[in-house]
C-alpha positions in Angstrom: 0.1 0.3 0.0 1.2 3.3 -0.9 -1.1 6.0 0.7 -2.8 5.3 4.0 -6.1 7.4 4.7 -7.9 8.6 7.9 -10.9 10.0 7.3 -13.3 11.5 9.8 -16.6 10.9 8.5 -17.8 8.3 6.1 -18.9 10.9 3.1 -15.6 12.3 3.2 -14.2 9.1 2.9 -15.8 8.4 0.0 -14.7 11.9 -1.5 -11.3 11.1 -0.8 -11.3 8.0 -2.5 -13.3 8.8 -5.3 -10.7 11.4 -6.2 -7.6 9.0 -5.7 -9.8 6.4 -7.9 -9.9 9.3 -10.6 -6.0 9.6 -10.7 -5.3 5.9 -11.1 -5.3 4.5 -7.8 -6.9 1.0 -6.7 -9.0 1.9 -3.6 -10.6 0.4 -0.9 -12.6 2.0 1.6 -13.4 0.4 5.5 -15.9 1.8 7.9 -13.8 2.0 10.8 -10.3 0.4 11.7 -10.1 -3.5 10.2 -9.5 -6.2 12.7 -7.6 -7.9 10.1 -4.6 -7.5 7.7 -5.1 -6.2 4.4 -6.1 -9.0 2.0 -6.7 -6.9 -1.2 -3.7 -5.6 -3.3 -4.5 -2.2 -3.5 -2.6 1.3 -4.0 -4.6 3.2 -1.1 -7.2 2.3 1.9 -9.0 5.0 3.5 -10.3 4.0 6.7 -13.4 5.7 7.5 -14.2 7.1 10.8 -17.1 8.4 12.7 -14.8 10.9 14.3 -15.9 14.7 13.3 -18.0 15.3 16.1 -17.4 13.0 18.9 -14.9 14.3 22.1 -11.6 15.3 20.9 -9.9 12.5 23.2 -12.0 9.5 21.2 -11.3 11.0 18.0 -7.4 11.1 18.9 -7.8 7.5 20.0 -9.9 6.5 16.8 -7.1 7.8 14.8 -4.4 6.4 16.6 -5.6 2.8 16.1 -6.0 3.8 12.4 -2.9 4.9 12.0 -1.3 1.7 13.5 -3.3 -0.7 11.2 -2.1 1.5 8.3 1.4 1.2 9.1 1.1 -2.1 9.9 0.0 -2.4 6.4 2.9 -0.7 4.8 1.5 2.7 4.1 4.2 4.9 2.9 2.6 8.3 3.6 -0.9 9.1 5.8 -3.4 11.6 4.6 -5.5 12.8 7.6 -9.0 14.0 5.4 -11.5 16.3 6.8 -14.3 18.6 5.3 -13.7 21.0 2.4 -15.5 23.4 4.6 -13.0 22.9 7.6 -16.0 22.2 9.8 -15.0 21.8 13.4 -15.9 23.0 16.9 -13.8 25.7 18.0 -11.8 22.9 20.3 -11.3 20.5 17.1 -11.3 17.6 16.0 -8.8 19.0 13.3 -6.3 20.7 15.5 -5.8 17.6 18.0 -6.1 14.8 15.4 -3.5 16.6 13.4 -1.4 17.3 16.3 -1.6 13.5 17.6 -0.7 12.2 14.3 2.3 14.6 13.8 3.6 13.1 17.4 3.0 9.5 16.5 4.9 9.9 13.2 7.7 12.3 14.6 6.6 14.9 12.1 7.4 18.5 12.9 5.5 19.9 10.0 2.4 19.4 8.0 0.0 21.6 5.6 -3.7 21.8 6.0 -6.0 23.0 3.0 -9.6 22.1 2.4 -9.8 23.1 -0.8 -11.6 21.6 -3.5 -11.9 23.8 -6.7 -14.3 20.8 -7.9 -16.9 21.7 -5.6 -16.7 25.4 -5.2 -14.2 25.1 -2.0 -11.1 27.3 -2.6 -8.4 28.9 -0.1 -7.1 32.9 -0.7 -4.8 34.5 1.4 -5.8 31.7 4.1 -9.5 32.3 3.5 -11.6 29.7 2.9 -14.4 30.2 0.1 -17.7 28.0 -0.6 -18.9 29.5 -4.3 -18.3 33.1 -4.3 -18.8 33.7 -0.5 -16.6 33.4 2.2 -17.9 30.0 4.6 -19.3 32.1 7.1 -21.5 33.4 4.6 -22.4 30.5 2.8 -25.0 28.7 5.4 -22.2 26.8 6.9 -22.5 29.4 10.0 -26.2 27.6 10.5 -24.6 23.9 10.6 -26.4 22.1 13.3 -23.6 20.7 14.7 -20.8 22.1 13.6 -21.0 26.0 12.7 -18.3 28.0 11.2 -18.5 31.7 11.7 -15.0 32.5 10.7 -13.1 31.6 7.1 -9.7 32.3 7.9 -8.1 29.3 8.6 -5.3 30.6 9.7 -7.3 31.5 13.2 -9.5 28.7 13.2 -6.6 26.1 13.0 -4.5 28.1 15.8 -7.4 28.1 18.0 -7.4 24.0 17.7 -3.6 23.7 18.3 -0.3 24.3 20.2 1.7 24.3 16.9 2.5 27.6 15.5 0.4 27.8 12.4 1.5 29.6 8.9 0.5 30.5 5.3 1.9 29.6 2.2 -0.3 31.9 0.1 -1.0 32.3 -3.7 2.3 34.2 -4.3 4.0 31.2 -3.4 1.7 29.1 -5.4 2.2 30.9 -8.5 5.9 30.1 -8.2 5.4 26.2 -8.8 6.5 23.4 -6.8 9.8 24.1 -5.8 9.0 27.3 -4.3 6.3 25.7 -2.3 8.6 23.1 -1.4 11.1 25.9 0.0 8.5 27.8 1.6 7.6 24.7 3.3 11.3 24.3 4.3 11.5 28.0 5.4 8.3 27.7 7.7 9.6 24.6 9.6 13.0 26.4 10.3 10.9 29.2 11.7 8.6 26.8 14.3 5.6 26.5 12.3 4.2 23.2 12.8 1.2 23.5 10.1 0.9 25.9 7.1 -2.4 26.6 5.7 -1.9 26.2 1.7 -4.1 28.8 -0.8 -5.4 27.1 -3.5 -7.9 28.1 -6.2 -7.8 26.0 -9.1 -7.2 22.5 -9.5 -4.0 23.4 -11.3 -2.7 24.6 -7.8 -3.3 21.0 -6.5 -1.4 19.6 -8.9 1.2 22.0 -8.1 1.4 21.0 -4.8 1.4 17.6 -5.1 5.3 16.9 -6.0 6.0 19.3 -2.9 4.0 16.7 -0.7 6.5 13.3 -1.8 8.3 12.0 1.3 6.2 14.0 3.5 5.1 11.2 6.3 1.6 13.3 6.8 -0.5 15.5 4.8 -4.1 16.7 6.3 -6.6 18.3 3.5 -9.8 18.0 2.1 -10.0 15.5 -0.5 -8.8 17.9 -3.1 -5.1 17.6 -2.6 -5.6 14.0 -3.2 -5.3 14.6 -7.4 -2.0 15.4 -7.2 -0.6 12.6 -4.9 -0.8 9.6 -7.3 1.8 10.9 -9.7 4.3 10.8 -7.2 4.2 6.7 -7.1 3.9 7.0 -11.3 0.4 6.3 -11.0 -2.0 8.0 -13.5 -6.0 8.2 -14.2 -7.0 4.8 -15.6 -10.5 3.7 -16.1 -9.9 0.0 -15.1 -9.4 1.5 -11.6 -13.2 2.4 -11.4 -14.5 -0.6 -12.6 -17.5 -2.3 -10.6 -19.8 -5.1 -10.7 -23.2 -5.2 -12.5 -25.8 -3.1 -10.4 -29.1 -5.3 -9.4 -31.8 -5.0 -7.0 -34.5 -2.6 -5.6 -33.4 1.5 -5.7 -33.9 3.8 -2.8 -33.1 7.4 -1.6 -32.0 7.8 2.5 -31.7 11.9 3.1 -31.1 13.3 6.7 -28.6 16.5 6.1 -30.4 19.6 6.1 -27.8 21.3 3.9 -29.0 23.6 1.2 -27.8 21.4 -1.6 -29.5 18.3 -0.4 -33.0 20.3 0.7 -32.5 21.6 -3.4 -32.2 18.0 -4.4 -35.0 16.8 -2.4 -37.4 19.6 -3.8 -36.2 18.5 -7.4 -36.7 15.1 -7.4 -40.4 15.9 -5.6 -41.1 18.2 -8.5 -40.3 15.1 -10.9 -43.6 13.7 -9.3 -41.7 10.8 -7.9 -42.5 8.7 -4.3 -41.4 10.4 -1.2 -41.7 9.8 2.5 -40.6 12.6 5.0 -40.0 12.1 9.0 -41.4 15.1 10.8 -40.6 14.9 14.5 -42.1 18.3 15.2 -45.3 15.9 15.3 -43.4 13.9 17.8 -44.5 14.5 21.7 -41.9 14.6 23.9 -43.1 11.3 25.9 -41.2 8.4 24.9 -39.8 9.2 21.6 -38.4 5.8 20.6 -41.6 4.2 20.2 -42.7 7.3 17.7 -39.5 6.7 15.7 -40.3 3.4 15.6 -43.7 3.7 14.5 -42.7 6.0 12.1 -40.1 3.6 10.5 -42.9 0.9 10.3 -44.9 3.6 8.4 -42.3 4.6 6.2 -41.4 0.6 5.1 -45.0 -0.4 4.7 -45.5 2.8 2.0 -42.5 2.0 0.3 -43.0 -2.0 -0.1 -45.3 -1.7 -3.1 -43.5 1.0 -4.9 -40.2 -0.5 -5.1 -40.8 -2.8 -8.2 -42.1 0.2 -10.1 -38.7 2.5 -9.2 -36.7 4.8 -6.5 -38.2 5.6 -3.2 -37.3 8.7 -1.2 -37.2 8.7 2.8 -35.8 11.6 4.1 -35.7 14.0 7.0 -34.2 16.6 5.3 -35.8 20.0 6.2 -35.1 23.9 5.9 -33.3 25.7 8.7 -36.5 27.0 10.4 -37.6 24.0 10.9 -34.6 22.5 12.4 -34.3 25.0 14.8 -37.6 24.4 15.7 -36.8 20.9 16.0 -33.5 21.5 18.1 -35.4 23.6 20.3 -38.1 20.8 21.5 -35.4 18.2 21.6 -32.0 19.4 22.0 -29.1 19.5 19.3 -27.7 16.7 19.7 -30.8 14.4 21.1 -32.6 15.7 18.0 -29.3 14.3 15.7 -29.0 11.1 17.2 -32.9 10.3 16.8 -33.1 11.2 13.4 -29.8 9.1 12.8 -31.6 6.2 14.5 -34.6 6.6 12.4 -32.8 6.5 9.1 -30.8 3.6 10.4 -33.7 1.4 11.0 -35.4 2.7 7.7 -32.2 1.2 5.7 -32.3 -1.9 7.5 -36.1 -2.5 6.3 -34.9 -1.6 2.8 -32.3 -4.0 3.2 -35.0 -6.8 3.9 -37.1 -5.5 1.2 -34.4 -6.0 -1.6 -33.1 -2.5 -2.1 -29.7 -2.9 -3.6 -28.8 0.3 -5.1 -28.8 3.4 -2.6 -28.0 7.0 -2.2 -27.7 8.4 1.1 -27.4 12.0 1.8 -25.4 13.4 4.6 -22.3 12.7 6.5 -24.0 11.5 9.8 -26.4 9.7 8.2 -24.1 7.7 5.9 -22.4 6.7 8.9 -25.5 5.7 10.9 -26.6 3.7 7.9 -23.5 2.0 7.3 -23.0 1.0 10.5 -26.5 -0.3 11.0 -25.9 -2.4 7.6 -22.8 -3.8 9.2 -20.7 -3.1 5.6 -17.2 -3.3 6.8 -15.4 -2.3 3.2 -16.5 -1.0 0.0 -14.8 -0.9 -3.6 -14.9 2.8 -5.2 -16.1 3.2 -8.9 -17.1 6.1 -11.1 -17.9 9.6 -10.2 -21.3 10.7 -10.2 -20.5 14.3 -9.4 -17.4 15.8 -7.9 -16.4 14.1 -4.7 -19.5 11.4 -5.1 -18.6 8.2 -6.6 -20.4 4.5 -6.7 -19.3 2.2 -4.5 -19.6 -1.3 -3.9 -20.1 -3.6 -0.8 -18.1 -7.1 -1.5 -19.4 -9.9 0.1 -22.6 -8.1 1.5 -26.2 -7.9 0.3 -26.4 -4.1 -0.1 -24.7 -3.7 -3.4 -24.2 -0.8 -4.7 -24.1 2.5 -2.6 -23.3 6.6 -2.9 -22.5 8.1 0.1 -23.1 11.8 -0.7 -21.9 14.7 2.0 -24.8 16.9 2.3 -23.0 20.1 0.4 -22.3 18.1 -2.6 -24.2 17.7 -5.8 -26.2 19.1 -8.3 -30.2 19.2 -7.8 -30.6 16.5 -10.1 -28.2 14.4 -8.1 -30.6 11.8 -6.9 -32.0 10.8 -10.0 -28.6 11.4 -12.1 -26.9 8.9 -9.5 -29.2 6.2 -10.3 -28.9 6.8 -13.8 -25.3 7.0 -14.1 -25.1 3.5 -12.2 -27.6 2.0 -14.9 -24.9 3.4 -17.5 -21.8 2.4 -15.9 -22.7 -0.8 -14.0 -25.1 -2.6 -16.5 
């Protein structure tokens, strides 16, 4: 294995794996740290954790376990992957996990950049943009779990780490790989431990890639991945993304309340396609688990006669105002846990009904559903939209899945994804 990756959520792991596959690497994704050695001949493994919003000590422990396993498999370089919106709490977990990995690898310097221009995430003068606006004006300031109110990544990262944080800005990036490598050495000599890196285009990321060769640790969103495979003389190849034939029923499970996913749900419904929505505001505060069980049973009973006719959508996605009302009624964390539990139960029921083609929207939702389905690993296939590929669960009845980060995908993503699968895995 050439590259060993640790991702802090399940959709982010798939996003990273997708970019590696597009650049020619054969990639396997695992959910959690495997208990056995690697049994497949691949170039990279992405260990998907659900560590973005858990306590920092737990996130560190899980990440170090993943590191130990990856090192045992012979990984030559470690990649810590976080979201392209750099979302975290003021205390972490990006900074604390980065520090722990640096210490374990005896690494005195690394870079940090969530830039992913294909999805509109760019870094300029150390500030993170989502599309044409600063991150804190993009809707991320209202994220239910990790609100981002500051777009200055040097400031954000410095609040999470004891190491000095610096910047490799656009003027250095424009001078090429040699200048970037030299700037890294200069910053390291000055005592900087982590450097935020500007990147406004894929060319910036490809220029950055060679400068990271032989660095023990890279921390980034998924964008930097496009510039790394060439360090091992690997290049884009369609064969790296080949998956088995798709069979079974189709279902979409959506829990993300991001603006992108709200638009995708609205588009799907505008086509007159069948959908069923959880409405937690209708729940009483007494014995919520029993009400969830009842709702899940209703959703599955609704879906059963429809599955043979085409895809169904079961969702908890809602607008920001309704989400705030739900959180005010039940508490932010409790509301999130209950909805994850509901959608996880739905996924188990859909599996029993014969669903083998899955579109799952939202990082937390994807994590809950994959864990409920007890999927341990996936083979990464062709891209649907930037950062979102089709995957296949070998030796598991679930079949084909795409795990979509809440903020990713075009408005017609749900229908486009299923059409793409039919065309590429027929």
